[in-house]
N, CA, C and O of each residue as an XYZ file, in Angstrom:
824
protein
N       7.052     12.852    -31.496
C       6.855     12.290    -30.284
C       7.790     10.908    -30.448
O       7.724     10.201    -31.454
N       8.672     10.628    -29.310
C       9.437      9.447    -29.619
C       8.688      8.174    -29.202
O       8.097      8.132    -28.123
N       8.711      7.139    -30.051
C       8.068      5.844    -29.795
C       9.258      4.677    -29.717
O       8.935      3.507    -29.511
N      10.433      5.003    -29.865
C      11.130      3.775    -30.019
C      12.425      3.743    -28.994
O      13.444      3.159    -29.365
N      12.378      4.312    -27.835
C      13.207      4.480    -26.938
C      13.268      3.225    -26.089
O      13.032      3.273    -24.882
N      13.584      2.096    -26.722
C      13.675      0.756    -25.860
C      15.103      0.291    -25.860
O      15.719      0.153    -26.916
N      15.617      0.056    -24.720
C      16.883     -0.592    -24.612
C      16.996     -2.023    -25.438
O      16.535     -3.005    -24.855
N      17.422     -2.167    -26.406
C      17.399     -3.368    -27.184
C      18.131     -4.534    -26.483
O      17.723     -5.695    -26.514
N      19.246     -4.121    -25.848
C      20.030     -5.229    -25.074
C      19.095     -5.950    -23.913
O      19.125     -7.171    -23.756
N      18.378     -5.200    -23.227
C      17.655     -5.804    -22.247
C      16.121     -5.885    -22.351
O      15.470     -6.500    -21.507
N      15.584     -5.294    -23.335
C      14.176     -5.185    -23.485
C      13.451     -4.210    -22.722
O      12.227     -4.116    -22.811
N      14.216     -3.407    -21.900
C      13.484     -2.571    -20.948
C      12.955     -1.322    -21.705
O      13.526     -1.006    -22.749
N      11.883     -0.575    -21.246
C      11.167      0.464    -21.863
C      11.917      1.676    -21.133
O      12.290      1.633    -19.960
N      12.062      2.625    -21.888
C      12.475      4.045    -21.296
C      11.651      5.163    -21.415
O      10.739      5.041    -22.232
N      11.734      6.242    -20.802
C      10.809      7.412    -20.969
C      10.888      7.873    -22.366
O      11.923      7.921    -23.031
N       9.769      8.190    -22.734
C       9.643      8.528    -24.313
C       8.870      7.516    -25.020
O       8.106      7.874    -25.917
N       8.991      6.280    -24.704
C       8.325      5.137    -25.388
C       6.638      5.319    -25.435
O       6.112      5.696    -24.388
N       5.967      5.122    -26.350
C       4.554      5.285    -26.309
C       3.987      3.831    -26.260
O       4.282      3.044    -27.159
N       3.199      3.472    -25.252
C       2.807      2.058    -25.060
C       1.492      2.041    -25.837
O       0.813      3.063    -25.937
N       1.132      0.872    -26.390
C      -0.350      0.699    -27.003
C      -1.311      0.691    -25.821
O      -1.068      0.639    -24.616
N      -2.395      0.754    -26.440
C      -3.784      0.707    -25.625
C      -3.997     -0.774    -25.115
O      -3.917     -1.762    -25.845
N      -4.273     -0.793    -23.791
C      -4.661     -2.090    -23.322
C      -6.122     -2.049    -22.620
O      -6.415     -1.115    -21.874
N      -6.873     -2.929    -22.850
C      -7.984     -3.235    -22.097
C      -7.956     -4.479    -21.128
O      -8.197     -5.599    -21.579
N      -7.676     -4.292    -19.866
C      -7.353     -5.124    -18.972
C      -8.467     -5.574    -17.959
O      -9.211     -4.690    -17.533
N      -8.641     -6.800    -17.555
C      -9.699     -6.999    -16.654
C      -9.072     -7.285    -15.204
O      -8.244     -8.175    -15.009
N      -9.496     -6.543    -14.345
C      -8.978     -6.554    -12.920
C      -9.607     -7.741    -12.176
O     -10.689     -8.170    -12.578
N      -9.017     -8.282    -11.149
C      -9.420     -9.519    -10.503
C     -10.930     -9.105     -9.957
O     -11.689    -10.060     -9.795
N     -11.385     -7.946     -9.692
C     -12.685     -7.572     -9.366
C     -13.650     -7.874    -10.453
O     -14.837     -8.081    -10.204
N     -13.184     -7.901    -11.592
C     -14.233     -7.972    -12.835
C     -14.208     -6.620    -13.654
O     -14.616     -6.660    -14.815
N     -13.791     -5.521    -13.169
C     -13.785     -4.269    -13.684
C     -12.651     -4.116    -14.971
O     -11.511     -4.577    -15.001
N     -13.279     -3.401    -15.901
C     -12.432     -3.246    -17.118
C     -11.459     -2.032    -16.980
O     -11.910     -0.915    -16.728
N     -10.321     -2.219    -17.122
C      -9.362     -1.151    -16.787
C      -8.525     -0.694    -18.137
O      -7.912     -1.539    -18.788
N      -8.539      0.548    -18.471
C      -7.893      0.932    -19.629
C      -6.417      1.505    -19.224
O      -6.237      2.291    -18.294
N      -5.396      0.990    -20.066
C      -4.210      1.493    -19.989
C      -3.414      1.919    -21.158
O      -2.875      1.061    -21.857
N      -3.295      3.200    -21.429
C      -3.461      4.309    -20.360
C      -4.681      4.724    -20.119
O      -5.627      4.383    -20.829
N      -4.795      5.487    -19.118
C      -5.970      6.194    -18.675
C      -6.118      7.433    -19.540
O      -5.180      8.230    -19.508
N      -7.099      7.691    -20.261
C      -7.256      8.745    -21.075
C      -7.297     10.076    -20.461
O      -6.978     11.063    -21.123
N      -7.707     10.176    -19.111
C      -7.743     11.483    -18.536
C      -6.791     11.725    -17.168
O      -6.728     12.778    -16.533
N      -6.169     10.650    -16.921
C      -5.068     10.711    -15.791
C      -3.754     10.216    -16.073
O      -3.608      9.467    -17.039
N      -2.777     10.537    -15.355
C      -1.651      9.672    -15.191
C      -1.901      8.246    -14.699
O      -2.720      8.039    -13.804
N      -1.167      7.207    -15.306
C      -1.365      5.917    -14.837
C       0.046      5.551    -13.876
O       1.144      5.899    -14.310
N      -0.047      4.936    -12.748
C       1.070      4.394    -12.146
C       0.900      2.986    -12.398
O       0.033      2.408    -11.742
N       1.616      2.297    -13.283
C       1.466      0.862    -13.435
C       2.697      0.232    -12.696
O       3.845      0.491    -13.057
N       2.432     -0.557    -11.708
C       3.631     -1.222    -11.008
C       3.489     -2.811    -11.035
O       2.410     -3.353    -10.796
N       4.541     -3.452    -11.312
C       4.478     -4.838    -11.290
C       5.186     -5.436    -10.148
O       6.347     -5.147     -9.862
N       4.397     -6.349     -9.448
C       4.871     -6.919     -8.125
C       5.139     -8.401     -8.477
O       5.417     -8.777     -9.615
N       5.045     -9.099     -7.543
C       5.496    -10.518     -7.665
C       4.263    -11.476     -7.555
O       3.423    -11.446     -8.454
N       4.115    -12.337     -6.474
C       3.056    -13.232     -6.398
C       1.976    -12.986     -5.352
O       2.132    -12.256     -4.374
N       0.908    -13.633     -5.634
C      -0.222    -13.398     -4.458
C       0.245    -13.689     -3.044
O       0.839    -14.740     -2.804
N       0.000    -12.806     -2.119
C       0.388    -13.063     -0.667
C       1.897    -12.783     -0.385
O       2.410    -13.005      0.711
N       2.604    -12.251     -1.519
C       3.950    -12.015     -1.226
C       4.189    -11.108     -0.072
O       3.597    -10.029     -0.090
N       5.018    -11.405      0.992
C       5.030    -10.458      2.217
C       5.750     -9.313      1.842
O       5.433     -8.285      2.440
N       6.750     -9.225      0.900
C       7.450     -7.997      0.654
C       6.545     -6.986     -0.250
O       6.506     -5.767     -0.076
N       5.861     -7.668     -1.195
C       4.912     -6.817     -1.901
C       3.688     -6.198     -0.927
O       3.298     -5.035     -1.029
N       3.213     -7.052     -0.083
C       2.332     -6.544      1.017
C       2.738     -5.498      1.861
O       1.928     -4.669      2.275
N       4.092     -5.471      2.187
C       4.627     -4.381      3.031
C       4.549     -3.078      2.287
O       4.158     -2.055      2.850
N       4.909     -3.105      1.059
C       5.061     -1.801      0.219
C       3.589     -1.504     -0.133
O       3.282     -0.320      0.005
N       2.736     -2.230     -0.505
C       1.277     -1.955     -0.957
C       0.535     -1.358      0.176
O      -0.343     -0.511      0.014
N       0.921     -1.836      1.372
C       0.268     -1.113      2.551
C       0.487      0.363      2.633
O      -0.437      1.074      3.027
N       1.737      0.926      2.263
C       2.029      2.073      2.281
C       1.296      2.796      1.012
O       1.038      3.996      1.100
N       0.991      2.131     -0.061
C       0.129      2.781     -1.010
C      -1.319      2.813     -0.632
O      -1.983      3.776     -1.016
N      -1.874      1.888      0.065
C      -3.066      1.892      0.518
C      -3.324      3.061      1.482
O      -4.368      3.693      1.325
N      -2.510      3.397      2.427
C      -2.499      4.442      3.428
C      -2.664      5.654      2.787
O      -3.396      6.478      3.335
N      -2.058      5.972      1.589
C      -1.828      7.165      0.999
C      -2.710      7.161     -0.413
O      -2.491      7.996     -1.290
N      -3.580      6.283     -0.521
C      -4.197      6.234     -1.955
C      -4.973      7.485     -2.204
O      -5.078      7.946     -3.341
N      -5.498      8.020     -1.193
C      -6.315      9.389     -1.554
C      -5.440     10.353     -1.955
O      -5.818     11.203     -2.761
N      -4.293     10.356     -1.507
C      -3.284     11.464     -2.010
C      -3.002     11.163     -3.486
O      -3.045     12.022     -4.367
N      -2.706      9.862     -3.682
C      -2.433      9.403     -5.025
C      -3.475      9.857     -5.988
O      -3.232     10.508     -7.004
N      -4.778      9.423     -5.553
C      -5.791      9.838     -6.553
C      -5.995     11.447     -6.561
O      -6.401     11.948     -7.609
N      -5.771     12.167     -5.599
C      -5.916     13.520     -5.722
C      -4.982     14.157     -6.649
O      -5.230     15.185     -7.279
N      -3.805     13.435     -6.702
C      -2.580     13.855     -7.653
C      -3.127     13.758     -9.126
O      -2.579     14.379    -10.037
N      -4.137     13.023     -9.310
C      -4.453     12.728    -10.650
C      -3.751     11.439    -11.182
O      -3.605     11.338    -12.400
N      -3.352     10.549    -10.443
C      -2.757      9.386    -10.753
C      -3.685      8.105    -10.464
O      -4.194      7.921     -9.358
N      -3.835      7.367    -11.392
C      -4.559      6.206    -11.398
C      -3.627      4.881    -11.130
O      -2.919      4.449    -12.040
N      -3.657      4.320     -9.965
C      -3.003      3.207     -9.377
C      -3.435      1.792    -10.093
O      -4.618      1.454    -10.133
N      -2.484      1.071    -10.601
C      -2.770     -0.247    -11.168
C      -1.546     -1.134    -10.777
O      -0.395     -0.719    -10.908
N      -1.854     -2.406    -10.279
C      -0.968     -3.208     -9.641
C      -0.994     -4.461    -10.508
O      -2.118     -4.918    -10.716
N      -0.001     -5.073    -11.027
C      -0.016     -6.292    -11.663
C       0.814     -7.419    -10.852
O       1.894     -7.179    -10.312
N       0.183     -8.657    -10.836
C       0.884     -9.801    -10.101
C       0.995    -10.995    -11.036
O       0.050    -11.026    -11.825
N       1.768    -11.876    -11.167
C       1.958    -12.907    -12.074
C       1.367    -14.192    -11.491
O       1.741    -15.306    -11.857
N       0.405    -13.979    -10.547
C      -0.521    -15.133    -10.179
C      -1.986    -15.166    -10.887
O      -2.544    -14.202    -11.410
N      -2.358    -16.163    -10.812
C      -3.767    -16.337    -11.400
C      -4.898    -15.661    -10.747
O      -4.864    -15.544     -9.522
N      -5.763    -15.263    -11.326
C      -6.989    -14.305    -10.762
C      -7.561    -15.118     -9.675
O      -7.750    -14.500     -8.628
N      -7.849    -16.253     -9.688
C      -8.617    -16.888     -8.668
C      -7.778    -16.966     -7.337
O      -8.413    -16.928     -6.283
N      -6.215    -17.086     -7.288
C      -5.614    -16.976     -6.256
C      -5.439    -15.685     -5.747
O      -5.333    -15.555     -4.528
N      -5.386    -14.589     -6.574
C      -5.054    -13.245     -6.171
C      -6.341    -12.761     -5.574
O      -6.217    -11.845     -4.761
N      -7.478    -13.169     -5.804
C      -8.904    -12.746     -5.181
C      -8.728    -12.994     -3.623
O      -9.203    -12.225     -2.787
N      -8.111    -13.965     -3.352
C      -8.061    -14.315     -1.854
C      -7.107    -13.318     -0.952
O      -7.216    -13.262      0.273
N      -6.230    -12.596     -1.646
C      -5.374    -11.529     -1.014
C      -5.771    -10.304     -1.221
O      -5.467     -9.520     -0.321
N      -6.481     -9.780     -2.309
C      -6.369     -8.414     -2.662
C      -7.916     -7.709     -2.629
O      -8.041     -6.597     -3.143
N      -8.827     -8.230     -2.152
C     -10.217     -7.843     -2.130
C     -10.373     -6.500     -1.618
O     -11.207     -5.727     -2.090
N      -9.461     -6.146     -0.503
C      -9.600     -4.872      0.341
C      -8.722     -3.744     -0.380
O      -8.807     -2.568     -0.027
N      -7.988     -4.110     -1.269
C      -7.284     -2.969     -1.853
C      -8.128     -1.981     -2.667
O      -8.953     -2.408     -3.474
N      -7.946     -0.718     -2.478
C      -8.778      0.296     -3.140
C      -8.219      0.734     -4.506
O      -8.485      1.859     -4.929
N      -7.353     -0.231     -5.300
C      -7.095      0.176     -6.671
C      -6.962     -1.060     -7.519
O      -6.685     -2.119     -6.956
N      -7.117     -1.027     -8.681
C      -7.135     -2.298     -9.650
C      -5.747     -3.120     -9.533
O      -4.587     -2.711     -9.474
N      -6.263     -4.381     -9.522
C      -5.210     -5.439     -9.469
C      -5.465     -6.302    -10.566
O      -6.610     -6.647    -10.860
N      -4.351     -6.704    -11.251
C      -4.450     -7.285    -12.552
C      -3.655     -8.668    -12.451
O      -2.479     -8.735    -12.093
N      -4.389     -9.686    -12.788
C      -3.619    -10.987    -12.814
C      -2.924    -11.288    -14.207
O      -3.647    -11.240    -15.202
N      -1.688    -11.569    -14.351
C      -0.917    -11.770    -15.605
C      -0.071    -12.881    -15.370
O       1.156    -12.781    -15.348
N      -0.880    -14.256    -15.139
C      -0.059    -15.429    -14.943
C       0.780    -15.882    -16.071
O       1.720    -16.640    -15.833
N       0.522    -15.477    -17.323
C       1.305    -15.857    -18.385
C       2.478    -14.861    -18.524
O       3.311    -15.107    -19.396
N       2.597    -13.984    -17.909
C       3.522    -12.957    -18.020
C       3.687    -12.105    -19.143
O       4.758    -11.575    -19.439
N       2.547    -11.966    -19.811
C       2.572    -11.040    -21.169
C       2.840     -9.710    -20.964
O       3.522     -9.097    -21.785
N       2.354     -9.122    -19.879
C       2.656     -7.745    -19.553
C       4.014     -7.571    -19.234
O       4.693     -6.635    -19.654
N       4.480     -8.616    -18.370
C       5.948     -8.469    -17.751
C       6.911     -8.548    -19.009
O       7.954     -7.895    -19.050
N       6.515     -9.360    -20.000
C       7.563     -9.275    -21.172
C       7.358     -8.208    -21.993
O       8.301     -7.805    -22.674
N       6.168     -7.619    -22.059
C       6.014     -6.479    -22.719
C       6.858     -5.257    -22.312
O       7.514     -4.547    -23.075
N       6.738     -5.142    -21.074
C       7.373     -4.000    -20.243
C       8.849     -4.353    -19.857
O       9.556     -3.531    -19.274
N       9.268     -5.535    -20.181
C      10.756     -5.992    -19.841
C      10.988     -6.246    -18.432
O      12.148     -6.138    -18.036
N      10.032     -6.584    -17.565
C       9.996     -6.974    -16.186
C      10.677     -8.170    -16.002
O      10.212     -9.084    -16.683
N      11.639     -8.468    -15.298
C      12.251     -9.663    -15.187
C      12.276    -10.239    -13.924
O      11.917     -9.597    -12.936
N      12.756    -11.654    -13.844
C      13.149    -12.392    -12.536
C      14.614    -12.689    -12.495
O      15.222    -12.952    -13.533
N      15.263    -12.652    -11.201
C      16.547    -12.906    -11.032
C      16.695    -13.252     -9.482
O      15.953    -12.847     -8.587
N      17.746    -14.039     -9.353
C      18.111    -14.665     -8.014
C      18.488    -13.309     -7.130
O      18.491    -13.401     -5.902
N      18.794    -12.095     -7.754
C      19.245    -11.045     -6.916
C      18.109    -10.381     -6.357
O      18.259     -9.449     -5.566
N      16.909    -10.818     -6.733
C      15.628    -10.243     -6.072
C      15.617    -10.651     -4.571
O      14.991     -9.927     -3.796
N      16.227    -11.694     -4.123
C      16.208    -12.004     -2.745
C      17.699    -12.147     -2.184
O      17.868    -12.099     -0.966
N      18.692    -12.306     -2.976
C      20.072    -12.370     -2.539
C      20.642    -11.129     -2.343
O      21.586    -11.027     -1.560
N      20.125     -9.972     -3.056
C      20.940     -8.691     -2.800
C      20.907     -8.527     -1.199
O      19.985     -8.975     -0.519
N      22.065     -7.804     -0.648
C      22.232     -7.442      0.812
C      20.992     -6.576      1.029
O      20.216     -6.762      1.966
N      20.845     -5.576      0.067
C      19.660     -4.490      0.182
C      18.409     -5.082      0.489
O      17.650     -4.430      1.206
N      18.052     -6.201      0.081
C      16.627     -6.883      0.133
C      16.638     -7.403      1.512
O      15.499     -7.385      1.978
N      17.591     -7.896      2.394
C      17.616     -8.549      3.547
C      16.826     -7.790      4.491
O      15.846     -8.351      4.980
N      17.080     -6.681      4.801
C      16.269     -5.904      6.038
C      14.798     -5.823      5.714
O      13.933     -6.232      6.488
N      14.528     -5.236      4.446
C      13.096     -5.300      4.350
C      12.396     -6.691      4.155
O      11.200     -6.830      4.415
N      13.140     -7.664      3.713
C      12.440     -8.886      3.735
C      12.285     -9.504      5.042
O      11.394    -10.338      5.203
N      13.043     -9.188      5.963
C      12.871     -9.634      7.488
C      11.748     -8.861      8.017
O      10.889     -9.386      8.725
N      11.735     -7.655      7.698
C      10.416     -6.682      8.226
C       9.402     -7.139      7.670
O       8.416     -7.177      8.407
N       9.230     -7.586      6.415
C       7.915     -8.069      5.676
C       7.595     -9.371      6.184
O       6.393     -9.612      6.300
N       8.452    -10.307      6.527
C       8.009    -11.620      6.903
C       7.662    -11.372      8.409
O       6.805    -12.157      8.815
N       8.052    -10.600      9.208
C       7.594    -10.389     10.458
C       6.157     -9.886     10.496
O       5.320    -10.348     11.272
N       5.900     -8.864      9.571
C       4.709     -8.260      9.587
C       3.481     -9.314      9.104
O       2.356     -9.428      9.590
N       4.019     -9.957      8.109
C       3.134    -10.890      7.456
C       2.701    -12.072      8.372
O       1.561    -12.536      8.389
N       3.690    -12.482      9.093
C       3.508    -13.487     10.149
C       2.376    -13.320     11.154
O       1.478    -14.119     11.419
N       2.649    -11.915     11.739
C       1.547    -11.245     12.641
C       0.465    -11.107     12.144
O      -0.473    -11.455     12.861
N       0.160    -10.614     10.894
C      -1.173    -10.511     10.351
C      -1.854    -11.615      9.963
O      -3.081    -11.694     10.025
N      -1.042    -12.591      9.514
C      -1.642    -14.092      9.179
C      -2.200    -14.797     10.446
O      -3.250    -15.438     10.489
N      -1.258    -14.560     11.562
C      -1.909    -15.261     12.776
C      -3.125    -14.579     13.493
O      -3.858    -15.157     14.296
N      -3.252    -13.169     13.065
C      -4.282    -12.482     13.595
C      -5.658    -12.674     12.537
O      -6.708    -12.064     12.738
N      -5.500    -13.420     11.634
C      -6.660    -13.707     10.554
C      -6.733    -12.539      9.556
O      -7.695    -12.565      8.788
N      -5.934    -11.599      9.457
C      -6.062    -10.592      8.699
C      -5.377    -10.701      7.315
O      -5.594     -9.815      6.487
N      -4.659    -11.617      7.054
C      -3.999    -11.998      5.891
C      -4.068    -13.487      5.471
O      -4.363    -14.315      6.333
N      -3.848    -13.827      4.373
C      -3.971    -15.273      4.130
C      -2.333    -15.547      3.702
O      -1.672    -14.702      3.097
N      -1.848    -16.760      4.088
C      -0.583    -17.022      3.773
C      -0.347    -17.296      2.311
O      -1.276    -17.814      1.692
N       0.683    -17.040      1.729
C       1.033    -17.240      0.214
C       1.138    -18.810      0.011
O       1.375    -19.636      0.892
N       0.913    -19.046     -1.324
C       1.114    -20.560     -1.808
C       2.597    -20.955     -1.414
O       3.459    -20.084     -1.533
N       2.924    -22.122     -0.986
C       4.120    -22.726     -0.825
C       4.982    -22.876     -2.086
O       6.203    -23.028     -2.038
N       4.303    -22.825     -3.157
C       4.792    -22.997     -4.647
C       4.202    -21.887     -5.428
O       3.498    -22.254     -6.369
N       4.338    -20.539     -5.241
C       3.698    -19.587     -6.001
C       3.820    -19.783     -7.446
O       4.806    -20.350     -7.915
N       2.988    -19.399     -8.082
C       2.811    -19.469     -9.667
C       3.917    -18.375    -10.080
O       3.928    -17.266     -9.547
N       4.664    -18.683    -10.872
C       5.714    -17.778    -11.474
C       6.905    -17.733    -10.599
O       7.851    -17.041    -10.977
N       6.989    -18.379     -9.476
C       8.137    -18.366     -8.779
C       8.477    -17.235     -7.761
O       7.709    -16.273     -7.729
N       9.540    -17.258     -6.935
C       9.567    -16.275     -6.034
C      10.712    -15.196     -6.319
O      11.049    -14.393     -5.449
N      11.218    -15.225     -7.435
C      12.398    -14.422     -7.925
C      12.117    -13.224     -8.858
O      12.993    -12.692     -9.539
N      10.649    -12.794     -8.830
C      10.478    -11.691     -9.667
C      11.068    -10.338     -9.057
O      11.356    -10.218     -7.867
N      11.183     -9.546     -9.815
C      11.886     -8.209     -9.560
C      10.577     -7.262     -9.855
O       9.859     -7.477    -10.831
N      10.321     -6.165     -8.899
C       9.466     -5.213     -9.226
C       9.856     -4.060    -10.297
O      11.006     -3.852    -10.683
N       8.724     -3.358    -10.705
C       9.044     -2.305    -11.709
C       7.866     -1.405    -11.634
O       6.740     -1.752    -11.280
N       8.247     -0.169    -12.015
C       7.286      0.931    -11.806
C       7.285      1.856    -13.044
O       8.397      2.186    -13.455
N       6.194      2.324    -13.701
C       5.955      3.055    -14.967
C       4.910      4.279    -14.621
O       3.835      4.111    -14.046
N       5.344      5.342    -15.004
C       4.295      6.482    -14.875
C       4.065      6.738    -16.252
O       5.049      6.937    -16.965
N       2.741      6.770    -16.822
C       2.325      6.909    -17.955
C       1.317      7.748    -18.322
O       0.200      7.657    -17.812
N       1.633      8.672    -19.274
C       0.771      9.872    -19.581
C      -0.513      9.421    -20.216
O      -0.551      8.332    -20.789
N      -1.652     10.263    -20.140
C      -2.923      9.814    -21.026
C      -2.672      9.460    -22.339
O      -3.436      8.612    -22.800
N      -1.853      9.864    -23.022
C      -1.450      9.586    -24.474
C      -0.607      8.451    -24.622
O      -0.212      8.122    -25.740
N      -0.261      7.755    -23.484
C       0.490      6.628    -23.504
C       1.964      6.697    -23.499
O       2.646      5.672    -23.515
N       2.459      7.857    -23.477
C       4.054      8.026    -23.347
C       4.470      7.683    -21.957
O       3.881      8.155    -20.984
N       5.460      6.881    -21.857
C       6.183      6.667    -20.497
C       6.989      7.789    -20.051
O       7.996      8.139    -20.666
N       6.547      8.398    -18.931
C       7.275      9.544    -18.410
C       8.382      9.257    -17.472
O       9.330     10.031    -17.337
N       8.266      8.164    -16.836
C       9.222      7.652    -16.032
C       9.172      6.171    -15.672
O       8.090      5.599    -15.540
N      10.362      5.537    -15.511
C      10.333      4.078    -15.307
C      11.586      3.825    -14.272
O      12.624      4.466    -14.108
N      11.097      2.673    -13.658
C      12.117      2.244    -12.652
C      11.974      0.665    -12.523
O      10.960      0.090    -12.127
N      13.269      0.006    -12.961
C      13.304     -1.373    -12.749
C      14.033     -1.834    -11.461
O      15.240     -1.605    -11.379
N      13.435     -2.423    -10.519
C      14.052     -2.682     -9.375
C      15.230     -3.753     -9.377
O      15.285     -4.759    -10.084
N      16.093     -3.354     -8.505
C      17.344     -4.146     -8.484
C      17.325     -5.317     -7.550
O      18.195     -6.187     -7.593
N      16.266     -5.333     -6.658
C      16.042     -6.298     -5.592
C      14.449     -6.230     -5.433
O      13.794     -5.355     -6.000
N      13.836     -7.274     -4.574
C      12.523     -7.391     -4.378
C      11.868     -6.220     -3.819
O      10.709     -5.912     -4.100
N      12.613     -5.573     -3.029
C      11.786     -4.192     -2.280
C      12.463     -2.771     -3.024
O      12.570     -1.700     -2.426
N      12.783     -2.943     -4.087
C      13.454     -1.751     -4.757
C      12.364     -1.097     -5.808
O      12.356     -1.400     -7.001
N      11.467     -0.182     -5.225
C      10.463      0.444     -6.003
C      10.431      1.888     -5.650
O      11.205      2.460     -4.883
N       9.455      2.393     -6.298
C       9.146      4.020     -5.831
C       8.436      4.088     -4.643
O       7.446      3.374     -4.479
N       8.829      4.873     -3.781
C       8.104      5.167     -2.632
C       6.754      6.083     -2.965
O       6.748      6.727     -4.014
N       5.769      6.130     -2.191
C       4.675      7.056     -2.394
C       5.167      8.447     -2.646
O       4.679      9.094     -3.573
N       6.013      8.902     -1.953
C       6.767     10.297     -1.996
C       7.250     10.328     -3.360
O       6.860     11.235     -4.095
N       8.065      9.435     -3.795
C       8.605      9.583     -5.043
C       7.672      9.500     -6.281
O       7.898     10.056     -7.356
N       6.687      8.798     -6.012
C       5.514      8.787     -7.104
C       4.802     10.158     -7.130
O       4.567     10.630     -8.242
N       4.492     10.739     -6.211
C       3.865     12.021     -6.000
C       4.696     13.114     -6.512
O       4.172     14.066     -7.091
N       6.051     13.030     -6.321
C       7.019     13.964     -6.703
C       6.923     13.898     -8.401
O       6.747     14.916     -9.071
N       7.038     12.807     -8.875
C       6.969     12.611    -10.307
C       5.586     13.018    -10.890
O       5.529     13.610    -11.968
N       4.626     12.745    -10.278
C       3.532     13.341    -10.730
C       3.099     14.844    -10.749
O       2.364     15.339    -11.605
N       3.679     15.530     -9.643
C       3.762     16.942     -9.575
C       4.716     17.588    -10.708
O       4.466     18.697    -11.179
N       5.716     16.892    -11.070
C       6.583     17.402    -12.204
C       5.910     17.285    -13.321
O       5.968     18.258    -14.073
N       5.259     16.341    -13.669
C       4.566     15.999    -14.917
C       3.284     17.117    -15.170
O       2.876     17.363    -16.306
N       2.796     17.662    -14.116
C       1.619     18.367    -14.125
C       2.196     19.980    -14.337
O       1.393     20.870    -14.615
N       3.523     20.239    -14.193
C       3.881     21.666    -14.319
C       3.601     21.961    -15.805
O       3.755     21.063    -16.633
N       3.193     23.202    -16.169
C       2.729     23.610    -17.479
C       4.005     23.671    -18.410
O       3.960     23.323    -19.590
N       5.093     24.117    -17.818
C       6.230     24.232    -18.722
C       7.570     23.448    -18.016
O       8.653     23.546    -18.594
N       7.484     22.793    -16.954
C       8.459     22.165    -16.439
C       8.968     20.929    -17.170
O       8.271     20.366    -18.014
N      10.225     20.501    -16.831
C      10.628     19.311    -17.518
C       9.993     17.942    -17.266
O       9.513     17.682    -16.163
N       9.985     17.074    -18.265
C       9.532     15.783    -17.869
C      10.419     14.982    -17.217
O      11.619     15.006    -17.488
N       9.878     14.172    -16.262
C      10.840     13.378    -15.311
C      11.339     12.282    -16.309
O      10.600     11.729    -17.124
N      12.819     11.999    -16.139
C      13.367     11.052    -16.895
C      13.985      9.976    -16.088
O      14.379      8.919    -16.582
N      14.060     10.282    -14.811
C      14.680      9.519    -13.760
C      14.126      8.026    -13.473
O      12.942      7.765    -13.684
N      14.906      7.190    -13.050
C      14.252      5.887    -12.633
C      14.634      5.647    -11.198
O      14.609      4.508    -10.733
N      14.996      6.719    -10.469
C      15.348      6.478     -9.113
C      14.231      6.815     -8.128
O      14.404      6.653     -6.920
């Protein structure tokens, strides 16, 4: 079993790396094991509490969470905001949310920040859509506005990892801009590929 397929130039993790066991505390207080010993784990890294771009994507995950769970995938989302700030924004989410204000997990998994998070042309349309959606839901009292100076800044890039019960990274994606992540369809496709008894392991990050 390969355990050293790390890109030493960037610090990013690649399929085949085995991640160590983590006992994490969700903002709800629940203890969360990564990897999950019985299911695949989808570990996704987002930005700050109340981030409109993150909320736009996570609503698609919320709508299809039952499908994700039925596919044998445990959904875990990490933010670089403090737990007390996150709780104001994520209490209704049906999956575990982890606060990592010191960005220890971000550093371990090679998840970075960059001006291209917002400056990339590909980010502009989803950013505009996210801001419009967030403004409407805030005005209706269904969401809280984010902090004007979010902890950890506004330039975080997203990342997705699909992790086997034994800790192997089966697939990884490092976002090129703030709205560059796996869709739910892509996640379910990767989960289906890993469940095939003799099929190839997913290697792609797209």
